[in-house]
C-alpha positions in Angstrom: -19.5 3.5 43.2 -22.5 4.2 40.9 -21.1 6.4 38.9 -18.2 3.7 38.8 -20.7 1.1 37.5 -21.9 3.7 34.7 -18.3 4.2 33.6 -18.1 0.5 33.2 -21.7 -0.2 31.9 -21.0 3.2 29.5 -17.7 2.1 28.1 -18.4 -1.5 27.3 -21.7 -0.8 25.5 -20.0 1.6 23.4 -17.2 -0.8 22.8 -19.9 -3.7 22.0 -21.9 -1.0 19.7 -19.1 0.6 17.5 -17.6 -3.4 16.9 -21.1 -4.3 15.9 -21.2 -1.0 13.4 -18.4 -1.6 11.8 -18.0 -5.8 11.2 -20.3 -7.8 10.0 -21.6 -11.1 12.5 -19.4 -14.0 12.2 -16.4 -12.0 12.1 -12.9 -12.5 13.5 -12.1 -10.2 15.8 -8.5 -9.4 17.2 -7.3 -6.9 19.6 -3.8 -5.2 19.2 -2.5 -5.9 23.1 1.0 -4.6 23.9 0.0 -5.1 27.9 -0.2 -1.0 28.2 -3.0 -0.1 30.5 -5.5 1.1 26.9 -5.2 -2.4 25.4 -6.3 -4.2 28.8 -9.0 -2.3 29.0 -10.0 -2.6 25.6 -9.7 -6.0 25.8 -11.3 -6.6 29.0 -14.0 -4.5 28.3 -15.0 -6.5 24.5 -15.3 -10.0 26.9 -17.5 -8.2 29.2 -19.9 -7.6 26.2 -18.7 -11.3 24.1 -21.8 -12.9 25.2 -23.6 -10.5 23.0 -21.3 -9.7 19.9 -21.8 -12.7 17.5 -17.5 -12.4 16.4 -14.8 -15.0 17.1 -12.4 -12.9 19.5 -8.7 -13.3 20.1 -5.6 -10.9 20.9 -2.4 -10.5 19.6 0.8 -9.4 21.4 3.9 -8.1 18.7 7.2 -8.4 20.6 9.1 -5.9 19.2 12.6 -7.2 21.0 13.4 -4.2 22.1 12.8 -3.4 25.7 15.4 -5.5 27.7 11.5 -6.5 29.5 10.2 -7.8 26.4 10.0 -11.4 27.2 8.3 -10.5 30.7 5.6 -8.3 28.8 4.7 -11.1 26.3 4.5 -13.5 29.5 1.8 -10.9 31.0 -0.5 -10.9 27.8 -0.3 -15.0 27.8 -1.4 -14.8 31.4 -3.8 -11.9 30.8 -5.5 -13.9 27.7 -5.6 -17.6 30.0 -7.9 -15.3 32.5 -10.2 -13.7 29.9 -10.1 -17.6 28.0 -9.3 -15.2 24.6 -7.2 -16.7 22.1 -3.3 -15.0 21.6 -1.1 -15.1 19.2 2.5 -13.3 20.0 4.9 -12.3 17.1 8.0 -11.6 17.8 9.2 -9.3 15.4 12.8 -7.6 14.1 12.6 -3.9 14.0 15.6 -2.2 11.7 17.5 0.4 13.9 19.3 2.0 11.4 16.6 2.2 8.4 16.7 6.2 8.3 12.8 5.9 9.6 13.5 6.3 13.3 12.9 3.4 15.8 9.5 4.9 16.2 8.3 4.0 12.8 10.2 1.2 12.5 8.2 -0.2 15.1 5.6 0.9 13.8 6.0 -0.7 10.2 7.2 -4.1 11.8 4.0 -4.1 13.9 1.3 -3.2 11.0 3.3 -6.6 9.0 2.2 -8.4 11.2 -1.5 -7.2 11.9 -1.3 -7.2 7.9 -0.2 -11.1 8.1 -3.1 -12.4 10.9 -5.9 -14.2 9.6 -8.5 -12.5 10.7 -10.8 -9.9 9.6 -10.7 -6.9 12.2 -7.3 -5.5 14.2 -8.9 -3.9 16.9 -6.9 -0.9 18.6 -7.1 1.2 22.0 -6.1 4.6 20.5 -8.2 6.8 22.5 -8.5 10.7 22.7 -5.7 11.5 23.7 -4.1 9.6 21.1 -5.9 11.5 18.7 -4.9 15.4 19.6 -1.1 13.9 19.9 -1.0 12.8 16.6 -2.8 15.7 15.1 -0.2 18.3 16.9 2.9 15.9 15.5 1.1 15.7 11.8 0.6 19.7 12.0 4.3 20.0 13.6 5.0 18.1 10.4 3.8 20.6 7.9 1.4 17.7 7.1 -1.8 18.3 4.4 -5.2 17.6 5.4 -4.4 14.1 5.0 -2.4 13.8 8.1 -4.1 17.0 9.8 -7.7 14.4 9.6 -5.5 12.2 12.6 -6.3 8.4 12.9 -9.5 7.4 11.2 -12.2 5.5 13.3 -12.3 2.6 11.2 -10.0 1.9 7.8 -9.2 -0.8 5.3 -5.6 -1.7 6.3 -3.6 -1.4 3.1 -2.9 -4.6 0.6 -5.1 -7.0 3.1 -8.2 -7.3 0.8 -11.1 -6.5 3.3 -8.9 -6.5 6.7 -10.0 -3.1 9.0 -8.6 -1.2 11.1 -11.2 -0.6 13.8 -10.6 1.9 16.6 -13.2 2.2 18.8 -12.1 4.1 21.6 -11.0 7.5 19.8 -13.4 10.1 21.0 -12.7 8.4 24.9 -10.2 10.5 27.3 -7.7 8.4 28.9 -9.2 9.4 32.5 -12.1 7.6 31.6 -9.8 4.2 30.8 -8.3 4.8 33.9 -10.8 5.0 36.0 -12.3 1.6 34.2 -9.1 0.2 35.0 -9.3 1.0 38.9 -12.6 0.1 39.3 -12.3 -3.7 37.9 -8.8 -3.6 39.7 -6.9 -4.4 36.1 -3.2 -4.5 36.8 -1.0 -3.9 33.1 2.4 -3.1 32.3 4.6 0.3 32.1 6.8 0.7 29.0 9.8 2.9 30.2 10.2 4.2 26.5 6.8 5.9 27.2 8.4 8.2 29.8 11.7 8.9 27.3 11.4 12.4 26.6 13.5 12.9 23.6 10.7 11.1 21.6 8.7 14.1 20.4 5.3 12.7 21.4 6.5 12.1 24.8 7.9 15.3 25.0 4.1 16.8 24.0 2.6 14.5 25.9 4.6 15.4 29.7 5.1 18.9 29.0 3.8 20.3 26.4 -0.3 19.6 26.5 -0.4 19.2 30.2 0.5 23.6 30.0 -1.8 23.5 27.1 -4.8 22.0 29.3 -4.0 25.0 31.7 -5.6 27.7 29.7 -7.7 25.3 27.1 -8.9 22.5 29.2 -10.9 21.3 26.3 -8.1 20.9 24.0 -8.3 17.2 23.4 -11.9 17.8 21.8 -11.3 21.3 19.9 -8.3 19.2 18.1 -10.7 16.3 17.3 -13.1 18.6 15.4 -10.0 19.8 13.6 -9.0 16.5 12.5 -13.0 16.1 11.5 -12.8 19.5 9.2 -10.0 18.2 7.8 -10.9 14.6 6.8 -14.5 16.3 5.5 -11.9 18.5 3.7 -9.9 15.9 2.2 -13.0 14.3 1.3 -14.2 16.5 -0.6 -10.7 16.6 -2.5 -10.6 13.0 -3.2 -14.1 13.4 -4.6 -12.4 16.2 -7.5 -10.0 13.8 -7.9 -11.5 10.9 -8.7 -13.7 13.6 -11.3 -10.4 14.5 -12.8 -8.7 11.1 -13.2 -12.1 10.1 -15.6 -10.1 12.3 -18.1 -6.5 12.2 -17.1 -6.3 8.5 -15.9 -6.4 6.0 -19.0 -5.5 2.3 -17.6 -2.4 2.4 -15.5 -0.8 5.8 -17.4 -1.6 9.5 -17.0 -2.3 11.8 -20.4 0.1 14.6 -19.9 -2.2 17.3 -22.0 -5.5 17.2 -19.7 -2.8 17.0 -16.4 -1.5 19.9 -17.6 -4.7 21.5 -18.8 -5.3 22.0 -14.7 -4.3 24.5 -12.3 -1.3 23.5 -10.0 -3.6 23.0 -6.9 -5.6 20.8 -9.1 -3.2 18.4 -10.4 -1.2 18.6 -7.3 -4.5 16.9 -5.6 -4.9 14.5 -8.7 -1.3 13.2 -8.2 -1.3 12.9 -4.8 -4.6 10.9 -5.2 -3.5 8.6 -8.0 0.0 7.9 -6.4 -2.0 7.0 -3.0 -4.9 4.9 -4.5 -2.1 2.8 -6.4 -0.5 2.1 -3.6 2.4 4.5 -4.7 4.6 6.1 -2.3 3.1 9.6 -2.8 6.6 12.4 -2.9 6.7 15.4 -0.5 5.3 18.4 -1.1 8.6 19.5 -2.7 8.9 16.9 -5.0 5.3 17.1 -5.9 6.0 20.9 -7.2 9.0 20.3 -8.8 7.7 17.6 -10.9 4.7 19.3 -11.9 7.3 22.3 -13.4 9.4 19.6 -15.0 6.1 18.3 -16.7 5.1 22.0 -17.3 8.4 22.8 -18.8 9.5 19.6 -20.7 9.9 20.0 -24.6 7.0 18.3 -27.3 10.0 15.2 -28.0 11.9 15.4 -24.8 11.2 11.6 -22.8 11.4 13.5 -19.1 12.7 10.9 -16.5 11.5 11.8 -12.9 12.7 10.1 -9.5 11.2 10.0 -6.6 11.5 6.8 -3.3 12.5 3.7 -5.8 9.7 5.0 -8.4 10.0 6.4 -11.7 8.2 8.5 -13.7 8.5 8.8 -17.4 6.8 10.3 -20.7 6.0 8.6 -23.9 3.9 9.9 -27.1 1.7 11.9 -24.4 1.3 9.5 -21.8 2.9 9.8 -18.2 4.1 6.2 -16.8 5.0 5.3 -13.4 7.8 2.4 -12.7 10.1 0.9 -10.2 13.3 2.4 -10.5 15.8 0.0 -11.8 19.4 -0.1 -10.1 20.9 -1.3 -13.2 21.0 -1.3 -16.6 19.9 -4.2 -18.4 22.1 -6.3 -19.9 22.1 -8.5 -23.3 20.8 -12.1 -21.5 20.2 -15.6 -23.4 17.8 -18.5 -21.9 17.0 -21.6 -23.7 12.9 -22.7 -24.2 12.4 -26.3 -23.7 8.6 -25.9 -24.0 7.6 -24.6 -20.7 4.3 -23.0 -20.2 5.8 -19.6 -18.1 9.1 -18.0 -17.9 10.5 -15.9 -15.8 12.6 -13.9 -17.6 16.2 -12.7 -16.4 16.8 -8.9 -15.1 13.4 -7.9 -13.8 12.0 -8.3 -17.5 8.9 -10.1 -16.7 7.1 -13.5 -17.1 6.4 -15.1 -20.5 3.2 -17.5 -20.9 3.2 -19.8 -24.2 0.2 -21.8 -24.3 -0.9 -24.3 -27.1 -3.8 -23.2 -29.5 -5.2 -23.7 -32.5 -4.5 -21.4 -35.3 -3.8 -18.4 -33.6 0.3 -17.5 -32.8 3.3 -19.5 -33.8 2.5 -22.6 -36.3 3.7 -25.4 -33.6 5.3 -27.4 -37.0 7.4 -25.0 -37.8 9.5 -25.3 -34.8 9.1 -28.9 -33.7 12.8 -30.0 -32.8 14.2 -26.9 -33.3 16.8 -24.6 -31.0 14.5 -22.0 -29.8 15.6 -19.3 -27.2 14.3 -15.9 -25.9 16.7 -13.3 -25.9 17.4 -9.8 -25.1 17.4 -6.8 -28.0 21.0 -6.0 -29.2 20.0 -4.3 -32.4 19.6 -4.9 -36.3 16.9 -7.5 -35.6 14.9 -7.6 -38.7 11.1 -9.1 -39.1 8.4 -10.1 -41.0 4.7 -9.6 -39.7 2.8 -9.0 -43.1 3.3 -11.8 -45.7 1.9 -9.1 -48.2 5.3 -7.4 -47.1 9.1 -6.8 -47.0 11.1 -8.1 -44.1 11.5 -4.4 -41.8 13.9 -3.7 -38.8 13.0 -3.9 -35.1 13.3 -0.4 -34.6 11.4 0.9 -37.3 8.4 -1.3 -36.1 8.7 -0.8 -32.3 8.8 3.2 -33.4 5.7 2.5 -35.5 3.8 1.0 -32.5 4.6 3.8 -30.4 7.1 1.8 -28.1 8.0 4.0 -25.3 12.0 3.3 -25.5 12.9 1.8 -21.9 10.5 -0.7 -22.6 12.1 -1.9 -25.8 15.3 -2.5 -23.9 13.6 -5.2 -22.0 11.4 -6.9 -24.3 12.2 -10.3 -24.8 12.4 -12.2 -28.1 11.8 -15.4 -29.5 14.5 -16.5 -32.2 14.1 -20.5 -33.7 18.2 -20.8 -34.6 19.4 -17.3 -35.4 15.7 -16.3 -36.9 13.5 -14.2 -35.1 9.6 -15.3 -34.7 7.9 -13.5 -32.4 8.3 -10.2 -30.7 5.8 -8.5 -27.6 3.2 -6.2 -29.3 4.4 -6.6 -32.5 3.5 -10.1 -33.5 4.7 -13.6 -35.4 7.4 -13.7 -38.1 4.4 -14.6 -41.2 7.1 -17.5 -41.9 6.2 -19.2 -38.9 2.3 -17.8 -38.3 0.0 -20.3 -37.7 -3.0 -21.1 -40.3 -6.3 -22.4 -39.7 -6.6 -25.3 -38.1 -3.4 -25.9 -36.8 -1.6 -26.5 -33.7 -0.7 -23.1 -32.6 1.4 -21.6 -29.5 0.3 -18.3 -27.9 2.5 -16.0 -26.3 2.0 -13.4 -23.8 4.2 -10.8 -22.5 3.3 -9.8 -19.0 6.5 -6.9 -18.1 7.8 -6.0 -14.9 4.8 -5.0 -12.8 4.2 -1.2 -11.6 1.8 -2.2 -8.7 -0.5 0.5 -11.1 -4.4 -0.9 -10.8 -6.3 -0.8 -14.0 -8.2 2.0 -12.9 -8.3 4.7 -10.1 -11.0 3.7 -7.3 -13.6 6.4 -6.5 -12.6 8.1 -3.0 -14.7 6.1 -0.1 -14.9 7.2 3.9 
């Protein structure tokens, strides 16, 4: 009994210490509760130390609506949380079965989507050492790089949620320890029948492969944990190198072609992976990344290279690489009326216009008052006189001189007064419509279709 008490005290103290180290006081902490043994143990252990933790504790159960027992499991979690006096959120999600990712991956995406939407500071998950070992092996079999071999981090930011954390305090604790805790406290839990289905590779590893490995290498879990740590350290070094390289290659939301191609292939690929990862873009796989770099190296000086992957499009122009969302159709001619709105969403994904009143800068309000104003796509043949001391010029020449990429020209909105071109993004206002000093005016800004790219690439963090 003494040893059981020690297991219980050690586990609850460890969980308390790791939560206290990961989240600041007064944080809202939510346990991901599947109803399985591991998550039940985690919630129970936190509740035992609740008085020592300066946090608001709750739980979330994500009902994937896959198993015929899903509603029963949700009811079990509700009863458990009522007993432990822990508020529970039950979130029902729909898991697509034909999305091309496989059911496990689709369920995980749906689950993490529910976590992201939750109003909390940290999600605490019950992944343990056995889960980590399985993850490292699965990533190795998939041919993953160092980031994949690093396995699951103990603490990480949940992507696209600001400062919301994922915390895994049990990541170096063996499954047997959790089983002993559950027995000692006479805990009940649910058994998910899918965990025994060895058609799933993870279950095949767990039930058929790893027990055989344990016969010859009983400490394989700790060994794989060390491997994951070595991989994480190596990945950190690569990220730091990529951050150094980004200072000469990254220019706002673009990549400068010449400095990128001056790097060796491994270093250039490392920078591209880091850049895509930091900006939230799907990272190309190894084959795609190799082909991307080779195409960039073999391009001609005047070549407008385009490379696609996932829903992204990489394009080169004037020595810069731009990443954009790939359009599923060509932009057709469009026209809308402007009736004084201060903000207009443009058709066909052409972005957003903001038209704000001002004084002495932009368009002379008196010149367009009472006139029919339209915003149109470019069709060709337009002319503009941005400089009163020079003749009217073709918009084509003006855009070329301004080094506007061809693909951006097609979606640029043009403001007309009647049939007279008044304003063009990046070029400015026609001299005949420009506001003078102390004249009421309208300033226009165009926000193109967003690529999801930040203004700079953040330094790596652990």
